N, C-alpha and C positions, 0 to 999 in steps of 0.2 A: 718278183720284188714289187715292180709297181703295181702290177695285180693284187698284190695282197694289201698295198696302201689304197687302190682306189675302191676294194671291199669294205676294208675298215672304213674309209671314210664313208661309202655308202650305207654301211650299217650304223654310223654314227648319224647321219643324216634322217635315215627313218626312224631312229629311235626318239630322236630329237621332236622331228614332225609328230609322230605318234604322241609322244606327251604332251605336246602342243594341245593336241585334239582331244585329249582325255580331259586336259584342264579345261578346256573350253566346253566340253560336255558337261562336266561338273559344275560350270558357272551357269549353265541353259536350265531354266526349270524344266522340271519332268511335265510333257504333255499333259493335259488333264480335260476331260469332259464333265460338265456339271448338267445332271438330269433332276427331273422333279416328279414326283408323282403326288398323288392326293395324301398320301400319308410319310413321305421319307423326300430324302434329298440321296441320290448316288452320286460319288466322285468316282471317274474310273480314271486311272492314271497309268502310263504306260510304264511297265515294269519288268522289261526283258532281262533274262541270264538272273532273275532273284529267285532265292527261296524265301521262306517265311522267317528263317531265324534272321535275316538280313534285314527285315522291314521294321521301321518304328511308325506307328500312326498317333497323332493326337489331334484333338478338338482345342483349337486356342482363339478367344477373341473374335468367334465368328468364322472361323475359316477351320477347314482341315488341311492338316501339314503332315507330310509323308517325307521321312527320310529312308535312304537306302543305303548300306553299305554293304556292295557286293566283294565278291574276291575273285580272282582268276585261278581257276584249277591250273595244276600242274599236269603238263601234256608229256610223259616219257619218251625221249627222243627227238623232242623237239626244242628250239630256242626261240626264244621271243624276240622277235625283228620288229613289230611294230605295236606298240601298248597304246592301241587307240580308245581302248573304251573306259569311260570315265568309272571311278569307284565308288565315290561318294556323290550320291543325288540326291537332290531336294525337289521337294514340288507342294504347291498350297493353291488352295481355290476357296475365294470367299464367297459364302453363302450370300444370299440377298440378305438387306439389312433390317428386314421386317420377319427373317425365318425364326421361328421359334422352336428350338429342337431339344430332343433328349439325347446330348452328347454320353451319357454311361450307359446307352442301351446300343452306341453304334456298333459296327460288324466292319471286319476287313476279310476280303477275301483275295485270295492269289488265286488268278484262273491260269488253265494250262497255255492260255494264247499269247501268254507274258503282260496280262493286264493284272493290276489290284482294285478291285472294285471298294470302296468305304461305303456302307450304307448308312445314314444318319437319320433315325427317325423324328419324324415332327412331335414336338411336346402335345400332350393332351390339352386343352382348353380348360384352365381352371375356374373360368366363371360357368361355364357348362358344368363343372364339376360341382361348383358350390349351389347351383340351380337343384342339381338332382339330389344332393345332401339335405338341402332345405326342404324340397317334397318330400324325401323320406322319413325327415323327422315330424313333417306336420301331423298331427294327432295323436303323438306319441308324449306319454308323461315325462317327467323330468328324470325318474328313476331309467325309463326307458332311452332316454337321449345319452344320459350318462354313458350306459351300458353300450350304446350304439358305438360313442365317441370313443372308449375303450377298445372296442370290437375295431374299427378306423385305424387306430393308431397302432393296434399290434398287426394288421393287415398291412399299414405302411411300412412298418419295420419288417416283415417278412419279405416286402418287395426291395426294399435297401438291398436286404440279404443276397437276393436272388441278381439283382444289378451287381452288386459288386462281382459275384461270380461270373457275369455276362462281361464285364468290362473287362475282368484277368482272363477270360477265356479270349476275348478278342486279341489281345495285346500278346498273346503266346503264338 
């Protein structure tokens, strides 16, 4: 009987300590590295034991935000003695203040090594685009310039559709 009480007390202590550790892990932001290349930023979050359906990624106010809601699998023949892993994990990384990005073209990739890579491409320089467009329209009569504007508008609409598809694919 004393042995049963001791075992029961030990189980209760382990369970409570485990839950406290899980809550502490949930309060601690996910570790993240931020890398920069010539054309994009790459945020690499630790995401152990995560499936793609567990992950939510968004870009908000100059930062990449990640929410992971993972689940504990059932292991037949085993009882939970120490529930120490957090189930709801969050991470956030601020991009540099001067970062100009195309958030709609961002992609997220869950790697086999337990990391989540979020690639956010830099936005194209609108000043350079304006200069290119001005060069293209020089020496063109007004009728041709209107046709060029109509073509540019149609192309921009096509790109918007592609971007929506890419953004939807990244969320899956």
